[in-house]
N, CA, C and O atoms as a GROMACS GRO file, in nm:
protein
  488
    1UNK      N    1  -0.484  -1.930   0.051
    1UNK     CA    2  -0.342  -1.869  -0.013
    1UNK      C    3  -0.386  -1.766  -0.083
    1UNK      O    4  -0.472  -1.789  -0.167
    2UNK      N    5  -0.326  -1.601  -0.060
    2UNK     CA    6  -0.358  -1.511  -0.151
    2UNK      C    7  -0.213  -1.464  -0.215
    2UNK      O    8  -0.108  -1.467  -0.152
    3UNK      N    9  -0.225  -1.423  -0.340
    3UNK     CA   10  -0.106  -1.384  -0.427
    3UNK      C   11  -0.145  -1.212  -0.454
    3UNK      O   12  -0.252  -1.162  -0.489
    4UNK      N   13  -0.046  -1.165  -0.430
    4UNK     CA   14  -0.057  -1.017  -0.454
    4UNK      C   15   0.025  -0.949  -0.576
    4UNK      O   16   0.142  -0.980  -0.597
    5UNK      N   17  -0.035  -0.870  -0.642
    5UNK     CA   18   0.042  -0.827  -0.754
    5UNK      C   19   0.041  -0.650  -0.734
    5UNK      O   20  -0.075  -0.608  -0.735
    6UNK      N   21   0.118  -0.570  -0.721
    6UNK     CA   22   0.137  -0.434  -0.730
    6UNK      C   23   0.149  -0.388  -0.860
    6UNK      O   24   0.204  -0.460  -0.943
    7UNK      N   25   0.094  -0.248  -0.900
    7UNK     CA   26   0.113  -0.177  -0.995
    7UNK      C   27   0.099  -0.031  -0.976
    7UNK      O   28   0.049   0.018  -0.874
    8UNK      N   29   0.148   0.044  -1.086
    8UNK     CA   30   0.142   0.198  -1.081
    8UNK      C   31   0.211   0.273  -1.029
    8UNK      O   32   0.187   0.392  -1.008
    9UNK      N   33   0.359   0.179  -0.989
    9UNK     CA   34   0.469   0.239  -0.968
    9UNK      C   35   0.532   0.357  -1.083
    9UNK      O   36   0.493   0.348  -1.199
   10UNK      N   37   0.624   0.460  -1.047
   10UNK     CA   38   0.686   0.499  -1.160
   10UNK      C   39   0.771   0.617  -1.115
   10UNK      O   40   0.808   0.611  -0.998
   11UNK      N   41   0.807   0.719  -1.183
   11UNK     CA   42   0.888   0.859  -1.154
   11UNK      C   43   0.774   0.964  -1.174
   11UNK      O   44   0.686   0.970  -1.260
   12UNK      N   45   0.803   1.047  -1.069
   12UNK     CA   46   0.686   1.162  -1.066
   12UNK      C   47   0.785   1.255  -0.977
   12UNK      O   48   0.848   1.212  -0.881
   13UNK      N   49   0.788   1.390  -1.023
   13UNK     CA   50   0.815   1.528  -0.981
   13UNK      C   51   0.768   1.552  -0.858
   13UNK      O   52   0.656   1.501  -0.844
   14UNK      N   53   0.807   1.609  -0.760
   14UNK     CA   54   0.779   1.636  -0.619
   14UNK      C   55   0.621   1.716  -0.670
   14UNK      O   56   0.604   1.769  -0.779
   15UNK      N   57   0.522   1.706  -0.566
   15UNK     CA   58   0.432   1.758  -0.579
   15UNK      C   59   0.310   1.676  -0.657
   15UNK      O   60   0.191   1.703  -0.646
   16UNK      N   61   0.359   1.586  -0.725
   16UNK     CA   62   0.264   1.506  -0.815
   16UNK      C   63   0.199   1.386  -0.747
   16UNK      O   64   0.205   1.363  -0.626
   17UNK      N   65   0.134   1.311  -0.842
   17UNK     CA   66   0.054   1.214  -0.779
   17UNK      C   67   0.078   1.068  -0.858
   17UNK      O   68   0.112   1.059  -0.976
   18UNK      N   69   0.056   0.965  -0.774
   18UNK     CA   70   0.065   0.825  -0.832
   18UNK      C   71  -0.090   0.765  -0.766
   18UNK      O   72  -0.149   0.814  -0.670
   19UNK      N   73  -0.127   0.664  -0.836
   19UNK     CA   74  -0.216   0.594  -0.759
   19UNK      C   75  -0.150   0.419  -0.776
   19UNK      O   76  -0.138   0.361  -0.884
   20UNK      N   77  -0.123   0.374  -0.671
   20UNK     CA   78  -0.085   0.218  -0.662
   20UNK      C   79  -0.203   0.127  -0.690
   20UNK      O   80  -0.310   0.172  -0.651
   21UNK      N   81  -0.206   0.023  -0.741
   21UNK     CA   82  -0.292  -0.071  -0.725
   21UNK      C   83  -0.235  -0.223  -0.685
   21UNK      O   84  -0.121  -0.257  -0.714
   22UNK      N   85  -0.318  -0.299  -0.623
   22UNK     CA   86  -0.288  -0.408  -0.567
   22UNK      C   87  -0.368  -0.503  -0.622
   22UNK      O   88  -0.481  -0.489  -0.574
   23UNK      N   89  -0.363  -0.597  -0.703
   23UNK     CA   90  -0.461  -0.705  -0.708
   23UNK      C   91  -0.442  -0.831  -0.667
   23UNK      O   92  -0.333  -0.886  -0.686
   24UNK      N   93  -0.539  -0.891  -0.608
   24UNK     CA   94  -0.515  -1.002  -0.527
   24UNK      C   95  -0.599  -1.119  -0.628
   24UNK      O   96  -0.684  -1.090  -0.712
   25UNK      N   97  -0.549  -1.255  -0.595
   25UNK     CA   98  -0.609  -1.352  -0.621
   25UNK      C   99  -0.671  -1.460  -0.539
   25UNK      O  100  -0.591  -1.499  -0.454
   26UNK      N  101  -0.760  -1.509  -0.536
   26UNK     CA  102  -0.847  -1.597  -0.445
   26UNK      C  103  -0.957  -1.525  -0.392
   26UNK      O  104  -0.975  -1.406  -0.364
   27UNK      N  105  -1.048  -1.660  -0.382
   27UNK     CA  106  -1.190  -1.576  -0.361
   27UNK      C  107  -1.194  -1.542  -0.224
   27UNK      O  108  -1.306  -1.508  -0.185
   28UNK      N  109  -1.092  -1.542  -0.130
   28UNK     CA  110  -1.121  -1.491   0.025
   28UNK      C  111  -1.053  -1.350   0.043
   28UNK      O  112  -1.020  -1.316   0.157
   29UNK      N  113  -1.035  -1.274  -0.052
   29UNK     CA  114  -0.970  -1.130  -0.078
   29UNK      C  115  -1.085  -1.031   0.066
   29UNK      O  116  -1.058  -0.958   0.162
   30UNK      N  117  -1.192  -1.076   0.016
   30UNK     CA  118  -1.274  -0.980   0.070
   30UNK      C  119  -1.289  -0.978   0.231
   30UNK      O  120  -1.361  -0.901   0.295
   31UNK      N  121  -1.186  -1.104   0.294
   31UNK     CA  122  -1.194  -1.141   0.410
   31UNK      C  123  -1.088  -1.056   0.491
   31UNK      O  124  -1.106  -1.011   0.605
   32UNK      N  125  -0.982  -1.044   0.416
   32UNK     CA  126  -0.847  -0.998   0.476
   32UNK      C  127  -0.831  -0.854   0.471
   32UNK      O  128  -0.860  -0.789   0.370
   33UNK      N  129  -0.782  -0.799   0.586
   33UNK     CA  130  -0.709  -0.661   0.582
   33UNK      C  131  -0.621  -0.637   0.496
   33UNK      O  132  -0.544  -0.733   0.483
   34UNK      N  133  -0.595  -0.534   0.420
   34UNK     CA  134  -0.504  -0.500   0.347
   34UNK      C  135  -0.409  -0.378   0.400
   34UNK      O  136  -0.456  -0.282   0.461
   35UNK      N  137  -0.271  -0.390   0.370
   35UNK     CA  138  -0.178  -0.290   0.431
   35UNK      C  139  -0.075  -0.252   0.286
   35UNK      O  140  -0.049  -0.323   0.189
   36UNK      N  141  -0.041  -0.142   0.313
   36UNK     CA  142   0.054  -0.104   0.230
   36UNK      C  143   0.180  -0.070   0.293
   36UNK      O  144   0.173  -0.027   0.408
   37UNK      N  145   0.289  -0.082   0.240
   37UNK     CA  146   0.436  -0.076   0.339
   37UNK      C  147   0.530   0.006   0.224
   37UNK      O  148   0.495   0.026   0.108
   38UNK      N  149   0.648   0.046   0.282
   38UNK     CA  150   0.734   0.092   0.184
   38UNK      C  151   0.898   0.046   0.244
   38UNK      O  152   0.923   0.016   0.361
   39UNK      N  153   0.970   0.049   0.159
   39UNK     CA  154   1.116   0.020   0.168
   39UNK      C  155   1.214   0.104   0.119
   39UNK      O  156   1.245   0.082   0.002
   40UNK      N  157   1.270   0.190   0.170
   40UNK     CA  158   1.361   0.294   0.109
   40UNK      C  159   1.501   0.231   0.106
   40UNK      O  160   1.527   0.143   0.188
   41UNK      N  161   1.593   0.269   0.016
   41UNK     CA  162   1.717   0.194   0.018
   41UNK      C  163   1.793   0.216   0.157
   41UNK      O  164   1.791   0.327   0.210
   42UNK      N  165   1.848   0.129   0.203
   42UNK     CA  166   1.915   0.110   0.329
   42UNK      C  167   1.828   0.133   0.465
   42UNK      O  168   1.882   0.140   0.575
   43UNK      N  169   1.707   0.143   0.448
   43UNK     CA  170   1.605   0.137   0.542
   43UNK      C  171   1.532   0.008   0.571
   43UNK      O  172   1.534  -0.091   0.496
   44UNK      N  173   1.469   0.017   0.683
   44UNK     CA  174   1.372  -0.112   0.721
   44UNK      C  175   1.239  -0.060   0.643
   44UNK      O  176   1.213   0.057   0.613
   45UNK      N  177   1.162  -0.177   0.617
   45UNK     CA  178   1.023  -0.168   0.566
   45UNK      C  179   0.928  -0.102   0.675
   45UNK      O  180   0.917  -0.150   0.788
   46UNK      N  181   0.872  -0.007   0.639
   46UNK     CA  182   0.770   0.073   0.725
   46UNK      C  183   0.613   0.068   0.681
   46UNK      O  184   0.567   0.062   0.567
   47UNK      N  185   0.558   0.073   0.783
   47UNK     CA  186   0.371   0.095   0.764
   47UNK      C  187   0.372   0.214   0.694
   47UNK      O  188   0.459   0.301   0.706
   48UNK      N  189   0.260   0.222   0.608
   48UNK     CA  190   0.210   0.335   0.536
   48UNK      C  191   0.077   0.355   0.539
   48UNK      O  192   0.032   0.469   0.546
   49UNK      N  193   0.004   0.256   0.535
   49UNK     CA  194  -0.140   0.237   0.544
   49UNK      C  195  -0.212   0.112   0.543
   49UNK      O  196  -0.162   0.012   0.490
   50UNK      N  197  -0.333   0.109   0.600
   50UNK     CA  198  -0.408  -0.022   0.599
   50UNK      C  199  -0.545   0.014   0.617
   50UNK      O  200  -0.593   0.114   0.669
   51UNK      N  201  -0.616  -0.114   0.549
   51UNK     CA  202  -0.756  -0.073   0.553
   51UNK      C  203  -0.838  -0.199   0.580
   51UNK      O  204  -0.804  -0.298   0.515
   52UNK      N  205  -0.940  -0.213   0.667
   52UNK     CA  206  -0.994  -0.334   0.700
   52UNK      C  207  -1.062  -0.404   0.600
   52UNK      O  208  -1.059  -0.363   0.483
   53UNK      N  209  -1.134  -0.518   0.637
   53UNK     CA  210  -1.193  -0.595   0.507
   53UNK      C  211  -1.290  -0.539   0.460
   53UNK      O  212  -1.326  -0.572   0.348
   54UNK      N  213  -1.362  -0.439   0.532
   54UNK     CA  214  -1.486  -0.400   0.493
   54UNK      C  215  -1.467  -0.247   0.460
   54UNK      O  216  -1.566  -0.176   0.445
   55UNK      N  217  -1.325  -0.192   0.447
   55UNK     CA  218  -1.304  -0.071   0.476
   55UNK      C  219  -1.372   0.036   0.547
   55UNK      O  220  -1.372   0.153   0.508
   56UNK      N  221  -1.432  -0.008   0.656
   56UNK     CA  222  -1.459   0.073   0.778
   56UNK      C  223  -1.361   0.127   0.855
   56UNK      O  224  -1.377   0.233   0.917
   57UNK      N  225  -1.229   0.044   0.858
   57UNK     CA  226  -1.140   0.106   0.950
   57UNK      C  227  -1.018   0.138   0.878
   57UNK      O  228  -0.984   0.056   0.792
   58UNK      N  229  -0.960   0.222   0.893
   58UNK     CA  230  -0.824   0.269   0.823
   58UNK      C  231  -0.751   0.348   0.908
   58UNK      O  232  -0.786   0.431   0.992
   59UNK      N  233  -0.620   0.297   0.864
   59UNK     CA  234  -0.473   0.362   0.964
   59UNK      C  235  -0.407   0.422   0.886
   59UNK      O  236  -0.417   0.364   0.777
   60UNK      N  237  -0.335   0.517   0.878
   60UNK     CA  238  -0.213   0.604   0.791
   60UNK      C  239  -0.113   0.614   0.909
   60UNK      O  240  -0.140   0.616   1.029
   61UNK      N  241   0.013   0.622   0.847
   61UNK     CA  242   0.136   0.658   0.934
   61UNK      C  243   0.143   0.797   0.918
   61UNK      O  244   0.104   0.846   0.812
   62UNK      N  245   0.194   0.880   1.024
   62UNK     CA  246   0.189   1.017   1.036
   62UNK      C  247   0.250   1.078   0.898
   62UNK      O  248   0.203   1.178   0.842
   63UNK      N  249   0.352   1.011   0.856
   63UNK     CA  250   0.429   1.085   0.738
   63UNK      C  251   0.344   1.084   0.649
   63UNK      O  252   0.358   1.173   0.564
   64UNK      N  253   0.235   0.995   0.633
   64UNK     CA  254   0.170   1.025   0.494
   64UNK      C  255   0.022   1.069   0.509
   64UNK      O  256  -0.050   1.085   0.410
   65UNK      N  257  -0.022   1.088   0.638
   65UNK     CA  258  -0.158   1.109   0.645
   65UNK      C  259  -0.198   1.277   0.626
   65UNK      O  260  -0.146   1.379   0.671
   66UNK      N  261  -0.311   1.254   0.539
   66UNK     CA  262  -0.353   1.386   0.472
   66UNK      C  263  -0.299   1.401   0.316
   66UNK      O  264  -0.338   1.482   0.231
   67UNK      N  265  -0.199   1.299   0.304
   67UNK     CA  266  -0.166   1.317   0.134
   67UNK      C  267  -0.217   1.195   0.089
   67UNK      O  268  -0.285   1.204  -0.013
   68UNK      N  269  -0.201   1.066   0.147
   68UNK     CA  270  -0.226   0.946   0.097
   68UNK      C  271  -0.358   0.916   0.138
   68UNK      O  272  -0.409   0.962   0.240
   69UNK      N  273  -0.429   0.818   0.040
   69UNK     CA  274  -0.568   0.763   0.060
   69UNK      C  275  -0.555   0.621   0.012
   69UNK      O  276  -0.536   0.590  -0.105
   70UNK      N  277  -0.569   0.527   0.125
   70UNK     CA  278  -0.602   0.389   0.102
   70UNK      C  279  -0.773   0.361   0.051
   70UNK      O  280  -0.866   0.430   0.092
   71UNK      N  281  -0.784   0.270  -0.026
   71UNK     CA  282  -0.916   0.230  -0.053
   71UNK      C  283  -0.901   0.083  -0.092
   71UNK      O  284  -0.794   0.024  -0.101
   72UNK      N  285  -1.030   0.029  -0.115
   72UNK     CA  286  -1.055  -0.093  -0.188
   72UNK      C  287  -1.152  -0.137  -0.267
   72UNK      O  288  -1.252  -0.083  -0.221
   73UNK      N  289  -1.182  -0.199  -0.354
   73UNK     CA  290  -1.309  -0.274  -0.414
   73UNK      C  291  -1.304  -0.426  -0.413
   73UNK      O  292  -1.247  -0.494  -0.498
   74UNK      N  293  -1.370  -0.471  -0.307
   74UNK     CA  294  -1.384  -0.624  -0.312
   74UNK      C  295  -1.411  -0.687  -0.414
   74UNK      O  296  -1.367  -0.800  -0.439
   75UNK      N  297  -1.500  -0.612  -0.496
   75UNK     CA  298  -1.568  -0.688  -0.651
   75UNK      C  299  -1.474  -0.716  -0.741
   75UNK      O  300  -1.477  -0.802  -0.828
   76UNK      N  301  -1.367  -0.620  -0.710
   76UNK     CA  302  -1.260  -0.658  -0.815
   76UNK      C  303  -1.120  -0.690  -0.737
   76UNK      O  304  -1.010  -0.673  -0.789
   77UNK      N  305  -1.141  -0.737  -0.610
   77UNK     CA  306  -1.016  -0.773  -0.558
   77UNK      C  307  -0.889  -0.706  -0.567
   77UNK      O  308  -0.775  -0.751  -0.575
   78UNK      N  309  -0.934  -0.595  -0.564
   78UNK     CA  310  -0.816  -0.465  -0.555
   78UNK      C  311  -0.811  -0.382  -0.441
   78UNK      O  312  -0.908  -0.365  -0.366
   79UNK      N  313  -0.663  -0.312  -0.422
   79UNK     CA  314  -0.665  -0.241  -0.310
   79UNK      C  315  -0.569  -0.130  -0.384
   79UNK      O  316  -0.486  -0.153  -0.472
   80UNK      N  317  -0.606   0.008  -0.319
   80UNK     CA  318  -0.572   0.123  -0.410
   80UNK      C  319  -0.475   0.210  -0.295
   80UNK      O  320  -0.505   0.204  -0.176
   81UNK      N  321  -0.365   0.287  -0.338
   81UNK     CA  322  -0.355   0.366  -0.266
   81UNK      C  323  -0.298   0.518  -0.349
   81UNK      O  324  -0.200   0.526  -0.423
   82UNK      N  325  -0.381   0.615  -0.315
   82UNK     CA  326  -0.349   0.730  -0.416
   82UNK      C  327  -0.249   0.807  -0.323
   82UNK      O  328  -0.259   0.816  -0.201
   83UNK      N  329  -0.149   0.861  -0.402
   83UNK     CA  330  -0.063   0.920  -0.326
   83UNK      C  331  -0.057   1.076  -0.390
   83UNK      O  332  -0.017   1.088  -0.505
   84UNK      N  333  -0.090   1.175  -0.328
   84UNK     CA  334  -0.084   1.337  -0.339
   84UNK      C  335   0.021   1.394  -0.302
   84UNK      O  336   0.088   1.336  -0.217
   85UNK      N  337   0.054   1.484  -0.340
   85UNK     CA  338   0.164   1.583  -0.266
   85UNK      C  339   0.293   1.528  -0.233
   85UNK      O  340   0.346   1.560  -0.126
   86UNK      N  341   0.372   1.417  -0.347
   86UNK     CA  342   0.439   1.347  -0.323
   86UNK      C  343   0.565   1.448  -0.273
   86UNK      O  344   0.573   1.567  -0.306
   87UNK      N  345   0.650   1.386  -0.199
   87UNK     CA  346   0.773   1.443  -0.171
   87UNK      C  347   0.900   1.348  -0.208
   87UNK      O  348   0.878   1.227  -0.211
   88UNK      N  349   1.006   1.387  -0.231
   88UNK     CA  350   1.160   1.310  -0.225
   88UNK      C  351   1.151   1.201  -0.158
   88UNK      O  352   1.158   1.090  -0.212
   89UNK      N  353   1.134   1.220  -0.028
   89UNK     CA  354   1.116   1.118   0.094
   89UNK      C  355   1.028   1.011   0.064
   89UNK      O  356   1.048   0.896   0.104
   90UNK      N  357   0.932   1.046  -0.007
   90UNK     CA  358   0.827   0.905  -0.053
   90UNK      C  359   0.925   0.814  -0.120
   90UNK      O  360   0.896   0.695  -0.115
   91UNK      N  361   1.013   0.841  -0.170
   91UNK     CA  362   1.080   0.744  -0.296
   91UNK      C  363   1.138   0.609  -0.221
   91UNK      O  364   1.226   0.611  -0.136
   92UNK      N  365   1.074   0.494  -0.269
   92UNK     CA  366   1.084   0.397  -0.204
   92UNK      C  367   1.010   0.274  -0.303
   92UNK      O  368   0.944   0.306  -0.402
   93UNK      N  369   1.029   0.139  -0.267
   93UNK     CA  370   0.959   0.004  -0.313
   93UNK      C  371   0.831   0.041  -0.231
   93UNK      O  372   0.823   0.100  -0.124
   94UNK      N  373   0.725  -0.014  -0.317
   94UNK     CA  374   0.586   0.019  -0.227
   94UNK      C  375   0.548  -0.141  -0.224
   94UNK      O  376   0.576  -0.215  -0.319
   95UNK      N  377   0.487  -0.185  -0.112
   95UNK     CA  378   0.444  -0.330  -0.103
   95UNK      C  379   0.322  -0.318  -0.054
   95UNK      O  380   0.286  -0.229   0.023
   96UNK      N  381   0.240  -0.427  -0.105
   96UNK     CA  382   0.086  -0.448  -0.044
   96UNK      C  383   0.089  -0.585   0.026
   96UNK      O  384   0.165  -0.668  -0.023
   97UNK      N  385   0.028  -0.614   0.114
   97UNK     CA  386   0.019  -0.719   0.212
   97UNK      C  387  -0.117  -0.755   0.269
   97UNK      O  388  -0.209  -0.674   0.283
   98UNK      N  389  -0.121  -0.860   0.295
   98UNK     CA  390  -0.273  -0.914   0.322
   98UNK      C  391  -0.269  -0.999   0.511
   98UNK      O  392  -0.199  -1.095   0.546
   99UNK      N  393  -0.338  -0.944   0.570
   99UNK     CA  394  -0.340  -0.992   0.694
   99UNK      C  395  -0.491  -1.016   0.754
   99UNK      O  396  -0.588  -0.952   0.713
  100UNK      N  397  -0.498  -1.104   0.844
  100UNK     CA  398  -0.638  -1.148   0.893
  100UNK      C  399  -0.692  -1.049   0.961
  100UNK      O  400  -0.814  -1.044   0.976
  101UNK      N  401  -0.617  -0.965   1.007
  101UNK     CA  402  -0.678  -0.798   1.094
  101UNK      C  403  -0.613  -0.699   1.056
  101UNK      O  404  -0.509  -0.701   0.990
  102UNK      N  405  -0.686  -0.585   1.106
  102UNK     CA  406  -0.599  -0.465   1.043
  102UNK      C  407  -0.484  -0.445   1.141
  102UNK      O  408  -0.492  -0.431   1.263
  103UNK      N  409  -0.371  -0.448   1.060
  103UNK     CA  410  -0.237  -0.427   1.160
  103UNK      C  411  -0.160  -0.335   1.129
  103UNK      O  412  -0.184  -0.277   1.023
  104UNK      N  413  -0.044  -0.293   1.207
  104UNK     CA  414   0.068  -0.200   1.168
  104UNK      C  415   0.198  -0.300   1.141
  104UNK      O  416   0.253  -0.303   1.031
  105UNK      N  417   0.235  -0.369   1.237
  105UNK     CA  418   0.370  -0.447   1.202
  105UNK      C  419   0.370  -0.529   1.101
  105UNK      O  420   0.274  -0.596   1.063
  106UNK      N  421   0.516  -0.523   1.040
  106UNK     CA  422   0.520  -0.610   0.908
  106UNK      C  423   0.483  -0.760   0.948
  106UNK      O  424   0.404  -0.834   0.889
  107UNK      N  425   0.559  -0.788   1.062
  107UNK     CA  426   0.527  -0.938   1.101
  107UNK      C  427   0.407  -1.015   1.087
  107UNK      O  428   0.389  -1.132   1.056
  108UNK      N  429   0.316  -0.905   1.122
  108UNK     CA  430   0.176  -0.954   1.132
  108UNK      C  431   0.091  -1.022   0.997
  108UNK      O  432  -0.009  -1.093   1.003
  109UNK      N  433   0.166  -0.976   0.870
  109UNK     CA  434   0.106  -0.965   0.763
  109UNK      C  435   0.177  -1.125   0.692
  109UNK      O  436   0.295  -1.158   0.676
  110UNK      N  437   0.050  -1.196   0.661
  110UNK     CA  438   0.086  -1.339   0.595
  110UNK      C  439   0.160  -1.321   0.478
  110UNK      O  440   0.271  -1.365   0.451
  111UNK      N  441   0.052  -1.220   0.382
  111UNK     CA  442   0.102  -1.255   0.218
  111UNK      C  443   0.139  -1.111   0.201
  111UNK      O  444   0.086  -1.016   0.259
  112UNK      N  445   0.257  -1.106   0.098
  112UNK     CA  446   0.318  -0.990   0.020
  112UNK      C  447   0.330  -0.980  -0.095
  112UNK      O  448   0.370  -1.079  -0.156
  113UNK      N  449   0.305  -0.872  -0.158
  113UNK     CA  450   0.364  -0.849  -0.329
  113UNK      C  451   0.472  -0.847  -0.357
  113UNK      O  452   0.554  -0.841  -0.265
  114UNK      N  453   0.508  -0.850  -0.470
  114UNK     CA  454   0.656  -0.809  -0.505
  114UNK      C  455   0.722  -0.668  -0.504
  114UNK      O  456   0.840  -0.639  -0.524
  115UNK      N  457   0.626  -0.596  -0.480
  115UNK     CA  458   0.673  -0.447  -0.444
  115UNK      C  459   0.670  -0.347  -0.597
  115UNK      O  460   0.706  -0.405  -0.700
  116UNK      N  461   0.632  -0.211  -0.606
  116UNK     CA  462   0.646  -0.135  -0.722
  116UNK      C  463   0.743  -0.028  -0.648
  116UNK      O  464   0.742   0.004  -0.530
  117UNK      N  465   0.838   0.024  -0.768
  117UNK     CA  466   0.915   0.134  -0.733
  117UNK      C  467   0.833   0.249  -0.756
  117UNK      O  468   0.751   0.264  -0.846
  118UNK      N  469   0.868   0.332  -0.660
  118UNK     CA  470   0.797   0.462  -0.662
  118UNK      C  471   0.943   0.571  -0.648
  118UNK      O  472   1.027   0.563  -0.558
  119UNK      N  473   0.944   0.677  -0.770
  119UNK     CA  474   1.032   0.739  -0.711
  119UNK      C  475   1.014   0.906  -0.762
  119UNK      O  476   0.988   0.951  -0.874
  120UNK      N  477   1.031   0.958  -0.666
  120UNK     CA  478   0.998   1.122  -0.645
  120UNK      C  479   1.133   1.209  -0.673
  120UNK      O  480   1.231   1.204  -0.598
  121UNK      N  481   1.126   1.285  -0.786
  121UNK     CA  482   1.245   1.381  -0.816
  121UNK      C  483   1.218   1.525  -0.750
  121UNK      O  484   1.103   1.560  -0.725
  122UNK      N  485   1.300   1.587  -0.730
  122UNK     CA  486   1.287   1.722  -0.662
  122UNK      C  487   1.305   1.838  -0.776
  122UNK      O  488   1.299   1.957  -0.745
   0.00000   0.00000   0.00000
């Protein structure tokens, strides 16, 4: 069992930056791949980024590649999403999730956080 709590969301102007954190409970955090997803109003939840348990493999969606960076600190049971050059279309609720292996589809993930709101003003 893994419990996830996101933090770091907020309101930022276009071009600004935010860093999201996802704190995990449970001693098995380091064995899970971690993903970040987002859901805008009226849209389906979409993949943003994922990182393998060791951090050696990372994937990004095309829409955030080059602007967002995912990382993890297994000693702190925390995964991060550094978001730079934010755009109004990045506005969404951002979720972290845990999976047995690095995956893209939402249905692959076993555990989810409650989400944190990111709003980017133009």
